C-alpha positions in Angstrom: -14.8 -13.0 15.6 -11.9 -14.7 13.8 -8.6 -13.6 12.5 -7.7 -15.4 9.2 -4.0 -15.3 8.3 -3.2 -16.5 4.8 0.4 -16.9 3.5 0.3 -17.0 -0.3 2.8 -16.7 -3.1 3.4 -13.1 -4.1 2.1 -13.9 -7.6 -1.3 -14.7 -6.2 -1.6 -11.8 -3.7 -2.9 -9.0 -5.9 -5.7 -11.2 -7.4 -6.6 -12.5 -4.0 -6.8 -8.9 -2.6 -9.0 -7.9 -5.5 -11.3 -10.9 -5.0 -11.5 -10.2 -1.2 -12.5 -6.6 -1.9 -15.2 -7.6 -4.4 -16.7 -9.9 -1.7 -16.6 -7.1 0.9 -13.8 -8.5 3.0 -11.3 -6.1 4.4 -7.7 -7.3 4.4 -4.2 -6.1 5.2 -1.1 -7.5 3.3 2.5 -7.6 4.4 5.4 -8.9 2.3 7.2 -11.9 3.6 9.9 -14.4 2.4 10.5 -18.0 3.3 9.9 -21.5 2.5 11.8 -24.0 0.4 12.3 -21.6 -2.6 13.1 -18.5 -0.6 10.9 -16.5 -2.9 8.5 -13.7 -2.1 5.3 -14.4 -0.3 2.5 -12.2 1.0 0.9 -12.6 4.4 -2.7 -11.4 4.3 -4.6 -10.6 7.6 -8.4 -10.7 7.5 -10.7 -10.0 10.5 -14.0 -11.7 10.0 -17.2 -12.7 11.8 -17.5 -16.4 12.7 -20.3 -17.0 10.2 -18.3 -15.7 7.3 -15.1 -17.8 7.8 -16.2 -20.4 5.2 -16.9 -17.7 2.6 -13.4 -16.1 3.0 -11.8 -19.5 2.9 -13.6 -20.2 -0.4 -12.3 -17.0 -1.9 -8.7 -17.8 -0.8 -9.0 -21.3 -2.3 -10.4 -20.0 -5.5 -7.6 -17.5 -6.0 -4.5 -19.3 -4.8 -4.1 -22.5 -6.8 -1.1 -24.7 -6.9 1.0 -25.2 -10.0 4.3 -26.6 -11.0 7.5 -24.7 -11.7 11.1 -25.5 -12.6 13.7 -24.1 -10.3 17.5 -24.4 -10.1 18.5 -25.9 -6.7 21.0 -24.2 -4.5 24.6 -25.4 -5.3 26.2 -27.5 -2.6 29.3 -26.2 -0.8 32.2 -27.1 -3.1 35.9 -27.0 -3.1 37.7 -24.6 -5.4 38.1 -26.1 -8.9 35.0 -28.4 -8.6 32.3 -28.1 -11.3 28.6 -28.3 -10.4 26.0 -28.2 -13.1 22.6 -27.7 -11.5 19.7 -29.6 -13.1 16.3 -27.8 -12.8 13.9 -29.4 -10.4 10.2 -29.4 -10.8 8.4 -28.2 -7.7 4.9 -27.4 -6.7 4.3 -23.7 -5.9 1.3 -21.5 -5.1 -1.7 -22.4 -2.9 -2.1 -20.9 0.5 -1.3 -21.8 4.1 -4.2 -20.5 6.2 -4.5 -20.0 10.0 -7.9 -19.3 11.5 -7.5 -17.9 15.0 -10.1 -16.9 17.7 -10.2 -13.2 18.5 -10.6 -12.4 22.1 -11.2 -8.7 21.5 -11.7 -6.5 18.5 -11.8 -2.7 18.3 -11.7 -0.3 15.4 -10.8 3.3 15.9 
């Protein structure tokens, strides 16, 4: 038994959950925030048999693609009266960070 924990961008989460359901994977999602952009993420927890890990990873990879986006960087700490004009920066967003963990014990009540 394995526990798959996938941290994905919030925009990808609903599509991923739908795809997981269509492939008969049960998942639980929690909202999270973090990373460079401080934008919304979703952490998705999936309990899966060892032999199905590659299948669930394929579904995640198919539904969580990377893309580029322009964002305004955080302004630096400035003295009163200084002027700061932020230039948008192109960054890569999306994709998934996935952890596959061994499960010592599993029970469902």
